[in-house]
N, C-alpha and C positions, 0 to 999 in steps of 0.2 A: 375305386382307384383314387389315390391321393394326388392332389395337384400340388406342384411345387410352387412355393412362394418366391417371388422375386425379391431382390434386395430392397427395391422401392416399397414393396408391400410390407416388409419387415420394419422398415424405417417409419412408414406411415402409422402402422399399428403402435409402435413404441412411442411415437410423438403424441398420438391420441391418448395413450395411457399416461404419459407425462403430464399433459394438460389436465386430465381428469384428476391425477394425484395432486396437482397444484390447488385444487379446490377453489378456483376463482382468483387466486393470487396471480398477479401478472408476472411473467418471466422477465428476466433481464439478461442481456447479451446472449440470447438464444442462438444466433447464427454462429458465433465463435465457439460456443459450447458444443454444438452439433458437429462442426468441422473438426474440432479436436477429438471428439468421441469417435468419429468415423476414421480420421486420419491414422491414429495410432494402430488400431487393429489392421487396417489396410497395409500399412508399411510392414508390420510384423509378419503378416501372412505372405506378402509378396517376397520379403527377404528370405523367408524359410523356403519358399518354392524356387527361388533363384539361388539357393545354396549360399546365401550371404554375399553374392556377387553384386556389388552396388551398380556396376555398369549395366549389367543385364536387367536388374530391377528398375533402374532409372529408365531404360529403354521401354520396358513393359508398361511403366507408369506414364510414359510420355513426358517426362521431366528431365531436366539437366542433372547430371550426376552430382554436381556440387550442391544443388538444391536438395536432392535426396539426402546427401550426407548431413546437411544442416538440419533437415527435418528429423532424421534419425537421432541426432544429438539432442534436439529439442524434446523429443519424446523419450529420451534416455534409453534408446534401443541399441546404442553403441557407446563405448567409453571414449 
């Protein structure tokens, strides 16, 4: 039987691979890079499941609708 991986497991595995690929070179602005890498797909998937309803998506995400709108623009997920 296959065990399901959690999101945390996937992130940890990918971060370990990232550090391995760096080959000892120190990363820069890692926190911002990870937040942007996670935020865009999160917004994209939530918007799809919310049928592009920003009010519903904002509620699901626990953020203000205006904040969601700004983030969608930042990630070029809306025009």
